[in-house]
C-alpha positions in Angstrom: 76.3 -13.9 8.6 76.7 -16.2 5.7 75.2 -19.0 7.8 72.6 -16.8 9.4 71.3 -15.8 5.7 71.1 -19.4 4.5 68.7 -20.2 7.6 66.6 -16.9 6.9 66.5 -18.5 3.3 65.3 -21.5 4.5 62.7 -20.0 6.9 61.4 -17.8 3.9 61.0 -21.1 2.1 59.1 -22.6 4.8 56.9 -19.5 4.8 56.5 -19.7 1.0 55.5 -23.6 1.4 52.6 -22.6 4.0 51.2 -19.7 1.4 51.5 -22.8 -1.6 49.2 -25.0 0.8 46.9 -22.1 1.4 46.5 -22.2 -2.5 46.3 -25.5 -2.8 43.5 -25.4 -0.2 41.4 -22.8 -1.9 41.8 -25.1 -5.2 40.8 -27.9 -3.6 37.6 -26.0 -2.3 36.8 -25.4 -6.1 36.8 -29.2 -6.4 34.4 -29.5 -3.6 32.0 -26.8 -4.9 32.1 -28.5 -8.5 31.4 -31.9 -7.1 28.3 -30.4 -5.1 27.2 -28.6 -8.4 27.3 -32.2 -9.8 25.7 -33.7 -6.9 22.6 -31.3 -7.8 22.4 -31.9 -11.2 22.2 -35.6 -10.3 19.3 -34.5 -8.1 17.9 -32.3 -10.7 17.9 -35.2 -13.2 16.6 -37.8 -10.6 13.6 -35.1 -9.9 12.7 -34.7 -13.6 13.1 -38.4 -14.2 14.0 -41.2 -12.1 16.7 -41.9 -9.7 18.2 -44.6 -8.3 15.8 -48.3 -8.9 15.0 -50.9 -6.1 12.9 -53.7 -7.1 11.0 -56.0 -4.9 8.8 -59.0 -6.3 6.7 -59.9 -7.6 4.8 -61.3 -4.3 1.2 -62.4 -3.8 -1.2 -60.6 -1.2 -4.6 -60.9 0.3 -6.9 -58.6 2.5 -9.2 -60.2 4.7 -11.1 -58.9 7.2 -12.4 -60.9 10.5 -15.5 -59.5 12.1 -17.1 -61.1 15.3 -19.1 -60.3 18.5 -18.0 -60.1 22.2 -20.2 -59.9 25.3 -19.3 -57.4 27.8 -21.1 -56.8 31.6 -24.1 -58.7 32.5 -28.2 -57.8 33.5 -29.0 -54.5 32.5 -25.4 -53.4 31.7 -24.9 -56.5 29.2 -23.6 -55.1 25.6 -23.1 -57.0 22.4 -20.2 -55.3 21.0 -18.9 -55.9 17.1 -15.6 -56.0 16.5 -13.0 -56.5 13.5 -9.5 -56.8 12.5 -8.0 -56.4 9.2 -4.8 -58.4 8.0 -3.1 -59.1 4.8 -1.6 -62.4 3.9 1.0 -62.5 2.2 3.3 -65.3 -0.3 6.7 -65.1 -1.5 7.9 -66.9 -4.3 9.4 -70.7 -3.9 11.5 -69.8 -7.0 12.5 -66.6 -8.5 14.7 -66.1 -12.0 15.5 -62.7 -13.0 17.3 -62.1 -16.3 17.7 -58.3 -17.0 20.1 -56.2 -19.2 21.0 -52.8 -18.9 22.3 -50.6 -21.3 23.7 -46.8 -20.8 21.4 -43.9 -21.1 23.5 -40.9 -20.0 22.1 -37.4 -19.0 23.6 -34.1 -19.2 22.7 -31.0 -17.0 25.2 -28.2 -18.7 28.9 -29.8 -18.3 27.9 -32.7 -15.9 27.2 -36.4 -17.5 25.0 -38.4 -15.4 25.1 -41.8 -15.5 21.9 -43.5 -16.3 20.5 -46.6 -17.9 17.6 -48.2 -19.7 16.6 -51.5 -18.5 14.6 -54.8 -19.5 14.0 -57.4 -17.1 12.4 -60.5 -17.3 11.0 -62.2 -13.7 9.9 -66.0 -13.7 8.4 -66.5 -10.2 6.6 -70.1 -9.0 4.8 -70.6 -6.2 4.1 -74.4 -4.9 0.7 -73.7 -3.5 -1.1 -70.9 -2.4 -1.8 -72.1 1.0 -0.1 -69.3 2.6 -3.0 -66.9 1.3 -5.8 -69.1 3.1 -7.2 -67.1 6.4 -7.5 -68.8 9.6 -9.9 -67.4 12.6 -8.7 -66.3 15.3 -12.0 -66.2 17.5 -14.8 -68.8 18.0 -17.4 -67.3 16.4 -15.1 -65.1 13.4 -16.5 -64.4 10.3 -13.7 -64.3 7.5 -13.9 -62.3 4.1 -11.3 -61.8 2.1 -10.5 -60.4 -1.5 -9.2 -61.9 -4.4 -5.3 -62.4 -4.4 -3.2 -60.0 -6.3 0.1 -59.8 -7.1 2.4 -57.0 -6.6 5.7 -55.1 -7.8 7.3 -52.6 -6.1 9.7 -49.7 -7.2 11.6 -47.3 -5.3 10.7 -44.6 -8.0 7.5 -45.8 -10.1 8.3 -43.3 -12.7 10.9 -44.7 -14.3 8.5 -47.8 -15.5 8.2 -47.6 -19.2 5.9 -50.4 -19.3 5.1 -53.8 -17.4 3.6 -56.8 -18.5 2.2 -59.8 -15.9 1.4 -63.0 -17.6 -0.4 -65.8 -15.9 -0.3 -68.9 -18.5 0.3 -67.0 -21.2 -2.8 -64.4 -20.3 -1.8 -61.0 -19.5 -3.1 -59.5 -16.2 -4.8 -55.7 -15.9 -2.1 -53.7 -14.2 -3.3 -50.7 -11.5 -1.1 -48.3 -9.9 0.0 -48.7 -6.7 1.0 -51.7 -4.5 -2.0 -51.7 -1.9 1.3 -52.4 0.5 1.3 -50.0 3.3 5.4 -51.2 3.7 6.2 -50.8 0.3 3.6 -48.7 -1.8 5.0 -47.5 -4.8 4.6 -50.0 -7.5 2.1 -51.4 -9.2 -0.5 -54.4 -8.6 -3.2 -57.0 -10.4 -5.8 -59.3 -9.4 -5.2 -63.0 -9.9 -7.8 -65.2 -11.3 -9.2 -68.1 -9.3 -7.6 -71.2 -8.7 -7.4 -73.9 -5.9 -5.4 -72.9 -3.0 -3.3 -76.5 -3.7 -2.2 -75.7 -7.4 1.0 -74.1 -8.0 1.1 -70.7 -9.4 3.3 -69.4 -12.3 3.7 -65.6 -13.0 6.1 -63.7 -15.7 6.8 -60.4 -15.1 8.6 -58.2 -18.1 9.4 -54.6 -16.8 11.0 -51.8 -18.8 12.8 -49.0 -16.5 14.9 -46.4 -16.6 17.0 -45.1 -13.5 20.2 -43.7 -12.6 23.4 -44.6 -11.2 22.6 -47.9 -9.5 20.1 -50.6 -9.8 19.3 -52.9 -6.9 17.0 -56.3 -6.5 15.4 -58.0 -3.2 15.9 -61.7 -3.3 12.5 -62.4 -1.9 12.4 -65.9 -2.5 13.3 -69.4 -1.3 15.5 -69.4 -4.0 16.7 -66.6 -6.2 18.8 -67.0 -9.2 19.5 -63.4 -11.2 21.4 -62.9 -13.9 22.5 -59.3 -15.4 24.2 -57.8 -18.2 25.3 -54.7 -19.4 27.3 -52.0 -21.8 28.9 -50.4 -18.6 32.5 -51.6 -18.4 32.7 -50.3 -15.1 30.4 -51.9 -12.7 30.7 -51.8 -8.4 28.9 -54.8 -7.0 27.3 -54.2 -3.7 24.4 -55.0 -1.5 24.8 -57.8 0.7 25.7 -60.6 -1.9 28.2 -60.8 -4.3 28.0 -62.3 -7.9 28.7 -66.3 -7.7 30.1 -65.4 -11.0 31.2 -62.5 -13.1 32.9 -61.6 -16.3 33.8 -57.6 -16.6 35.7 -56.3 -19.8 35.4 -53.1 -21.9 32.3 -53.9 -23.7 30.7 -54.6 -20.3 30.0 -56.9 -17.8 27.9 -60.5 -17.0 27.0 -61.2 -13.7 25.0 -63.9 -11.9 23.9 -64.5 -8.4 22.1 -67.4 -6.4 20.6 -66.4 -3.0 18.9 -68.7 -0.7 16.4 -67.9 1.7 19.0 -69.8 4.1 21.5 -67.2 3.8 19.5 -64.2 3.5 16.7 -62.2 6.0 15.0 -60.9 2.6 12.2 -63.5 3.0 11.6 -62.7 6.6 12.3 -59.1 6.3 9.6 -58.4 3.5 6.6 -60.8 5.2 7.5 -58.6 8.6 7.1 -55.0 6.4 11.2 -54.2 7.3 12.9 -51.3 5.9 14.4 -51.6 2.5 16.7 -49.3 1.5 14.6 -47.0 -1.4 11.3 -48.5 -1.0 10.4 -48.3 2.7 9.2 -50.1 5.5 9.5 -50.0 9.1 12.2 -50.9 12.0 16.0 -50.7 12.4 16.7 -54.0 10.6 17.5 -54.0 6.6 16.3 -56.1 4.0 19.0 -57.9 2.1 19.6 -56.3 -1.3 21.6 -57.2 -3.9 23.1 -54.5 -6.3 25.4 -52.9 -9.1 26.4 -49.5 -9.5 27.3 -47.6 -12.6 30.9 -46.6 -11.1 33.2 -44.0 -13.1 36.5 -44.6 -12.6 37.6 -41.2 -14.8 35.2 -38.7 -12.8 37.0 -35.4 -13.4 36.4 -34.6 -9.8 37.0 -37.2 -8.1 40.5 -37.7 -9.9 41.3 -34.0 -9.0 40.6 -34.3 -5.7 43.0 -37.3 -5.6 45.7 -35.4 -7.6 45.6 -32.5 -5.2 46.3 -34.4 -2.4 49.4 -35.1 -3.9 50.0 -31.1 -4.3 52.0 -30.3 -0.9 54.3 -33.4 -1.7 54.9 -32.0 -5.3 55.7 -28.5 -4.3 58.2 -29.9 -1.8 59.7 -32.4 -4.4 59.9 -29.4 -6.9 61.8 -27.3 -4.2 64.3 -30.0 -3.6 65.0 -30.4 -7.1 65.2 -26.6 -7.3 67.7 -26.2 -4.7 69.7 -29.0 -5.7 69.9 -27.3 -9.3 70.9 -24.1 -7.4 73.9 -25.9 -5.4 75.2 -27.9 -8.7 75.1 -24.8 -10.9 76.3 -22.7 -8.3 73.8 -19.9 -8.8 71.3 -18.0 -6.4 67.9 -18.7 -6.6 65.6 -16.1 -4.9 62.5 -17.0 -2.8 60.3 -15.3 -4.9 61.6 -17.2 -7.7 60.8 -20.6 -5.5 57.1 -18.9 -4.7 56.8 -18.3 -8.8 57.9 -21.9 -9.6 55.5 -23.1 -6.9 52.6 -21.4 -8.2 52.8 -23.0 -11.8 52.8 -26.3 -10.1 49.9 -25.3 -7.7 48.3 -23.9 -11.0 48.7 -27.3 -12.6 45.6 -28.5 -10.6 43.5 -25.7 -11.7 44.3 -26.2 -15.0 43.5 -30.3 -15.0 40.2 -29.5 -13.5 39.2 -26.6 -15.6 40.4 -28.8 -18.7 38.8 -32.2 -17.8 35.1 -30.5 -17.4 35.3 -30.3 -21.4 37.7 -33.1 -22.3 38.7 -36.5 -21.9 40.9 -36.7 -18.2 43.8 -38.3 -19.9 43.9 -35.6 -22.7 43.2 -32.4 -20.0 46.5 -34.1 -17.8 48.5 -34.3 -20.9 47.6 -30.9 -21.7 47.9 -29.2 -18.3 51.4 -31.1 -17.6 52.9 -30.0 -21.4 51.7 -26.3 -20.3 53.7 -26.2 -16.8 56.8 -28.4 -17.8 56.9 -25.7 -21.1 56.6 -22.8 -18.6 58.9 -24.2 -15.5 61.4 -25.0 -18.0 61.4 -21.6 -20.2 61.5 -20.0 -16.9 64.1 -22.4 -15.2 66.6 -21.8 -17.8 66.8 -18.1 -17.0 66.6 -19.0 -13.1 69.5 -21.2 -13.3 71.6 -18.9 -16.2 71.7 -21.9 -18.4 69.3 -23.4 -21.2 70.6 -27.1 -20.1 69.7 -26.6 -16.7 66.3 -25.1 -17.7 66.0 -28.5 -19.8 66.7 -31.0 -16.9 64.7 -29.0 -14.5 62.1 -29.5 -17.1 62.8 -32.8 -17.4 62.5 -33.8 -13.9 59.2 -32.0 -13.6 57.9 -34.2 -16.1 59.3 -37.4 -14.6 57.3 -35.9 -11.4 54.0 -35.2 -13.1 54.4 -38.7 -15.0 54.7 -40.4 -11.7 51.6 -38.7 -10.5 49.5 -40.2 -13.6 50.7 -43.7 -12.9 49.5 -42.9 -8.9 46.2 -42.0 -10.1 45.5 -44.4 -12.2 46.7 -47.3 -10.0 45.1 -46.5 -7.0 45.4 -49.6 -5.0 49.2 -49.7 -5.9 48.9 -45.8 -4.8 51.2 -46.4 -1.7 53.8 -48.5 -2.4 54.2 -46.5 -6.0 54.5 -43.2 -3.8 56.9 -44.6 -1.4 58.9 -45.9 -4.3 58.8 -42.3 -5.5 60.3 -40.5 -2.4 62.7 -43.1 -2.1 64.3 -42.8 -5.5 63.9 -38.9 -4.9 66.2 -39.2 -1.7 68.1 -41.8 -3.4 69.0 -39.3 -6.1 69.5 -36.5 -4.2 72.1 -38.3 -1.7 73.9 -39.2 -4.8 73.9 -35.9 -6.4 75.6 -34.4 -3.3 77.6 -37.1 -2.1 80.6 -35.4 -2.6 79.4 -32.0 -1.7 81.2 -30.0 1.0 78.0 -28.9 3.3 80.2 -26.6 5.3 81.6 -24.3 2.1 77.5 -23.9 1.3 77.0 -20.4 2.9 80.0 -19.3 1.0 78.8 -20.9 -2.3 75.7 -19.4 -2.1 76.6 -15.8 -1.3 79.8 -15.8 -3.6 
C-alpha cells in the first residue's frame, strides 16, 4: 500500500506539472498579445510619421520620344501610319560617397516605445560623362526628341523628408516632388542645367530625414563608399553587405562599407527596374541593399518570451528541489503544496512581464525574483517544518533565477550554460542522495 501511495503521488505530481504547463501557455499568450499591440503601435507611428527608410540615388534620367512613319498595304490600300515610342534613359554614378549621422528619436504610443531616428546624409555623386543619356534612333527615319536630363532621389517614405538640397557646382537646383520614375515613384527630382555630354558631372545632395527602426541604402554606382555614425549602441547590420569596418560601443557605432558593381547587382537591377524592398519595382529578383537596424536587446516582450521558454524546466527543477528537501527533512509535502509552489514559480513570469513595461528589465527581474523567492521562503518554512529548510529552499530558488538571468543575457551561450545548469542540478541531487535507502522511501513518506 505504501509503494502504491507513492506511485499515486507521482501520478498526481505529473498531472500538476501538466496543469502548470497550461498556465505557462496562457502567460505566453499574454506575451504574444502584448507583442501584437507593440506591432500595432509601430504601425500607428509609421502611418502618422514615417516608417523604415530605403534610399536610392542620386541617379540621372532622361525621357525621350521617337516618332516615325511606316507604310502598310499598296495601291488603293496603301496607308501611311505614324508611330512613336516613349523610353527613358538612365545614368548611374561612377562614384558615390555617402556620409551620414543618425540620432535616436524615440516615439511612444502608451506604454510602447518605438525606436526612431533623425538622420542627416550627404551624398556626393560623380559621373564621368553623360553619354548614356544621349538617345539613339531605332528607326531609319525616326525623329528623336528628349526632355532635359533630371536627377532623382527615391525614398520609401517621402513623408520622412525634413529638408533636401541638391547642388551643382555650388548652385542649388529647384526640387520637385515625385521621381517621374515608373519603377520607383516616391521621392523627388530636379532638372539639370545644360552641359556637354562628354563633360563630367558632380552633384551633392544633402538630405535630412526621419524614420523608424531601420535604414537601408541601394549602392547603385560603379563604386560606392558609405560611412554611417549613430548614437544607437545596439545596431544590427543587414542587407547583402556587411560593413568592411565598424566600431560598436556604449556611445553608439561607426560603420563603413565599400561596394563595387562587380560584387553587386544594384547597378543592373536599378537599370532594369527590378524590385527594391520598400521602393517598388518589378520582377522576382531583388536589388542589393546595405542597412542597419536599431536592435533592442532588452525588449521586455522578447525577454519575457525567452524566459517563459524555460518555465517548464524551472517547475521541474523546483519540484526536484522540494522533493529532495522533503526526503532530507523527512516531512510529507502534499500535492496541493506542490501546486501552490508551482503557481508561485509561474506567477514570476507574469510579474516580470508587467513590471518590465514600466521599469528597466534588470530592475523588473530583480523585483519579481525578490517577490517570488521571499514568498517561497516563507511558505517553504511552514511546508518543510523548519525555518532552516525554508531558507535553503529560498536560496536554491534565488540561485535558479540567477542562472536564468544569465541565460537571458548571454543568448549565444544559452545552450552550454543551460546544459551545465542541468548537469550541476543532477550532480547535486546524486550527491545529496548517494547514501539514501530508496527501498525505505515508502515507509519514510508514510511515517
